[in-house]
C-alpha positions in Angstrom: -34.8 9.8 -7.2 -35.6 12.9 -5.0 -32.3 12.4 -3.1 -30.3 12.2 -6.3 -31.9 15.3 -7.6 -31.3 17.1 -4.3 -27.6 16.2 -4.5 -27.3 17.5 -8.0 -29.0 20.8 -7.0 -27.0 21.4 -3.8 -23.5 20.0 -4.7 -21.1 22.9 -5.2 -19.2 20.8 -7.8 -21.5 19.0 -10.3 -20.7 15.2 -10.1 -20.3 13.5 -13.5 -22.3 10.4 -12.2 -25.1 10.0 -9.7 -26.5 6.4 -9.5 -29.5 5.1 -7.7 -29.5 1.4 -6.8 -32.7 -0.3 -5.8 -32.1 -4.0 -5.3 -34.8 -3.7 -2.6 -37.3 -1.0 -3.5 -37.7 -0.2 0.2 -34.0 0.4 0.6 -32.5 2.5 -2.3 -28.9 3.7 -2.2 -27.3 6.6 -3.9 -23.7 6.7 -5.2 -22.1 10.0 -6.2 -18.9 9.8 -8.3 -16.7 12.9 -8.4 -13.4 13.2 -10.4 -11.6 15.2 -7.7 -11.1 15.3 -3.9 -12.4 18.9 -4.0 -15.8 17.7 -5.4 -16.2 15.1 -2.5 -15.0 17.6 0.1 -17.4 20.4 -1.2 -20.3 18.0 -0.9 -19.2 16.8 2.5 -19.1 20.4 3.7 -22.7 21.1 2.4 -23.9 17.9 4.1 -22.1 18.6 7.4 -19.9 15.5 6.9 -16.1 14.8 6.9 -14.4 13.3 3.9 -11.9 10.5 4.5 -8.9 9.6 2.3 -7.4 6.1 2.3 -5.5 3.8 -0.1 -8.0 2.3 -2.6 -7.2 -1.3 -1.7 -4.3 -3.5 -0.8 -1.8 -3.3 -3.7 -3.4 -0.2 -5.1 -2.3 2.9 -3.2 -4.3 5.4 -5.2 -6.1 7.8 -2.9 -9.8 7.0 -2.4 -11.7 10.0 -1.0 -15.2 9.3 0.3 -18.1 10.3 2.5 -21.0 8.4 3.8 -24.2 10.2 4.7 -27.9 9.6 5.0 -30.3 12.0 3.3 -34.1 11.5 3.9 -33.3 8.0 5.3 -31.4 7.1 2.1 -27.8 6.0 2.4 -25.5 8.1 0.2 -21.9 7.5 -0.7 -19.8 10.2 -2.5 -16.4 9.2 -3.7 -13.5 9.9 -6.0 -10.6 7.6 -7.0 -7.6 9.8 -7.6 -4.4 9.2 -9.6 -1.4 8.0 -7.6 0.4 10.9 -6.0 3.4 12.1 -8.0 5.6 12.2 -4.9 5.6 9.0 -3.0 8.0 10.3 -0.4 10.7 8.0 -1.7 8.7 4.9 -0.9 8.4 2.3 -3.6 10.2 4.4 -6.2 13.6 4.0 -7.9 16.6 5.2 -5.8 
């Protein structure tokens, strides 16, 4: 919980959701959901990490922006699933 609280206090953009998962009490994980790439990138900057952007999954090209970090020995993943880009560069659209 301390890591989640720390993220909320230090994140330049307040995330709408911070989740702590403890399937094994000795190995908690924190997931930070943002609604924008800017939120993930701002947190990445504070943590000294780099955000990556990739298609969400095969068949779903929406941009998925994320960082993985470790804070006080707790794995943290911050992410945002964005809307599909308006301009696909002519790929997959009508001619």
